[in-house]
N, C-alpha and C positions, 0 to 999 in steps of 0.2 A: 422875264427878260427876253428881248428880241434876240433872234439868232445872231451871234457875233460874226464879224467878217475877220478871218484870219489872214495873216501875211503868207504869201506863197514863197517857195524856195527862190524863184526868180526875183521876187521883190527884195528878199533879204540879200541876195547876191548884188543886186543893183545898189542897195543902201551901203553895202560894204565897199563897193567900187566908188561910190560918191564920197564916202568918208576918206578913202585912201587918196582921192584927188584933192581933198581939202587939207587933210592932216598928215598925209604920208603914211608909210607902213608897207606891209607885205600884201600884195594884191591876191595872192593865191588862197586856195582852200586846202587846208592840210588833210582833212578827212571828210569827204562828202557824207558818209554815213553818220558821223557825229553831228554834222550840221543839220541833216534831215531829222535826226533824233531830237536835237535841241528845239527846232521850230515846230515839232509835233507836240511838244509838252503842253502848250497852252490849250490845245484842242483835245487833250486826252480825256477819255470818258470811262466810267465804270458803272455798270448797271443803268445805262441811259442818262447818267448825270455827269456834268463836267467835274473834273477833279479840282479845277480852279473855280471857285464858286461864283465869282463876279468879274466884271471887266477889268478893274484895277489888278486883280490877282492874275488874270490871263495876260494882261499887258506886261506885268512885272516878271512873268515867267519867261518871256523872250530873252531879255538881257541876262537874267540869272542863268538859264540853261546854256546860252551861248558862251558865257564866261566859264561855266563849269566844264562844258565839253571842249572848250578851246578849239572849235572847229576851224577857225581862221588860223592862218600861219602865225599871226601875231595879233593878239586881241588888245586893242588900244582902248584905254578908258575914254578917250575922246569919241570913239565910235559908239560906245554905250550911252554916253551923255547926249550925243547927237540923236540917237534913237529915242531916248526918253523924252527929249524936248519935242520931237516931231510927233510921237504917238501917244505919250502919256501926259494928259493934261490934268 
């Protein structure tokens, strides 16, 4: 597998802002540490191997961990659906 390109913290915040503009909601970040932890999960490694074995698993880890960590002030289903439509094909 070619080296995956992961989403940056800045890109995740931009996507959140875009979703708020479209769907409404709380534009703040409740806990930056939780957000950073959530977006680090897809790139997590142990023993030189990714914990998420393939691109679909890595892509799915973003919305899963964002929802679990609830890093945004209010996590909207519409944001997760928008993310999946844009990045998971």
